[in-house]
N, C-alpha and C positions, 0 to 999 in steps of 0.2 A: 504494500500500500504506500502511495506517495502522499505526503502531507505537504501542501503548499503553504508557505508562510509569506506574509507580505513583507517586502523589504522596506525598512523604515525610511521615510523621507527626512531630509535635513535641509536646512537653509544655510548657505555659505556666502560670506562676504570676501571678495578678493580685492585687496587694495594694493596698488602699485605706486611707489614714490621714488623720486630721484633725490638722493642726499647730496648736499653741497660737498665739494672736495674739502677734506680736512675736518669734517663734522661727523665722520663715521663713528668715532668713539662715543660722542655725546648722543648720537642717534641710537646706538646699541643700548646705552643706559636707559634712554626713553622707552625703547622696545620692551625692556624688562618690566618697567612700570606699567606699560600698556597691557602686557600679557597677564600680569598679576591682577589688574583691574578687571579685564574682560572675563577672567575666570570666576569672578564673584557674581556674575549675572545669571539669572534663572535661564535654564535651557542650554547653557554653555556645554559644548562637547569637546572642542579642541581648538588649538591655535598652532599654526605652523608659520615660520618665517624662512623665506628663501633669500639669501643675500645675492648681490649681483654676481654674475659670472662673465666678466669682460672677455672678449669684445662682443659676445653673443647677447648678453642681457645686462643692461646698465642700471636697471631699477631694482629696488628691494620689493619683494612680494610678501604680503601678509595675508594669510588665509585664516578666517575665523568661522567656525561651524557651530550652529545652534540646532536644537531639536525642531523648532518651528520658525516660520517667517515672522510671526508676531514677536517672538523672543529676540530674534535677530534685529527686527525693526526697533524694539525697545533699546537695545544696545546702541544701534546706529544713531538714534535720536536722543540718546541720554546726555545729560549735563556732564557726566563723568568723561564720556568720550570727547565731547566738545572742548572741555577743559584741557584734556590731554593733547588734542590736535592743535589747540592754540599755542602750546609750548613748542611746536615743531616749526613755526614760521621761519625762524632764523636758520634752521637746520636743513630745510628742503629747497630745492630749485623752484618747485611750484607745489600746488596742493595735491597733485596726483589724481588718481581715479579710484573709485570703488564701484565694483559690480556685484550684484546680488544674483545668486544662482540657487534654484530649487532643484533637488535631485535626490537620488538614493544614497544611502550611506555605504553601500557595497562598492568598493573601488579597489583596483589592483594596487600593489605596493608602489609608493611614490618613487622608489628607486628604479622601477621598470617602466613607469608611465610618463608620457609626455602629454601635456594638456595645453591647448591654445584656446584663449577666450577672446572673442571678438564681439564688440558692441556696435550696434547700428541703429541709427535713427531712421525709421521708415515713415515716409510721407503718408498722411491719412488717406485711406482709400487704396493704398498700394500693398496692403498686408498680404493679400492673396498672391499677388505677383512675386513678392519677396519670398513667401513660403515655397512657391513653385521653384524659384531660382535656387533656394537652399536645398531642395530635394534633388535637383540636378547635380549640385556640388557633392552632395552626400553619395550619390550613385558613382560618381567619378572617384571619390576618395576611397570608397569601399574596395576598389581594385588594388590598392596598395597594401603591401605586407605590414602587419602590425596595427592596421586600422581597427579601432574598437568602437567607433560610433560618434555620432554627432547628436548633441542635445540642443534643441532650439527652444528658447523660452521667450514668450511674449513679454511686454512690459508688465511690471507689477505695480498696480496703482498705489501711490503713496511712498513707494520705495525706489522705483527705477522706471524711467521713461523709455529707455531703449530696449530693443530686442537683444538677446544675448545668445551667441552660438558657442558651444563648448565642444571642441574636437579632442578626442582622446586617441592615443596610439600607444602601443607597447614598443619599447626600444628593441630593435632587431640587432642581433650579433652580425658582425661583418667578417 
């Protein structure tokens, strides 16, 4: 007998920022305080920080996962987060970007996974054409070794105005 269990859904915020040269130490200290603070919020699951990998990636990436969109939204809109962000003004090149993703909690090991997140502002009335275009891209990408899928997410009212595409691949040995 097979018992099907529902894979839990999670809400994820992916923030990318570029740190001013020479401010990396101060930023690392700030990150410690950020991670300590976010961990106190209801629904918190985990936080991961990916430092830059020049020349391929020049931004810091912060990933914060919560059990529900509402709990993630409470963190993103919190005074605690706003206060922490205000302290980074002199450390960052600009304010960076934050994208919200809904999805399952079942993911391959981050050591084997490559994920690309693309956000797009779609003109009103063009949603169906955009969805069709993404389906064509998905079909082409599925031909490549390691392709794990594409998750397309429409805007989330009150949290994010853009469409988000998340492309996952498994690293292939050469």
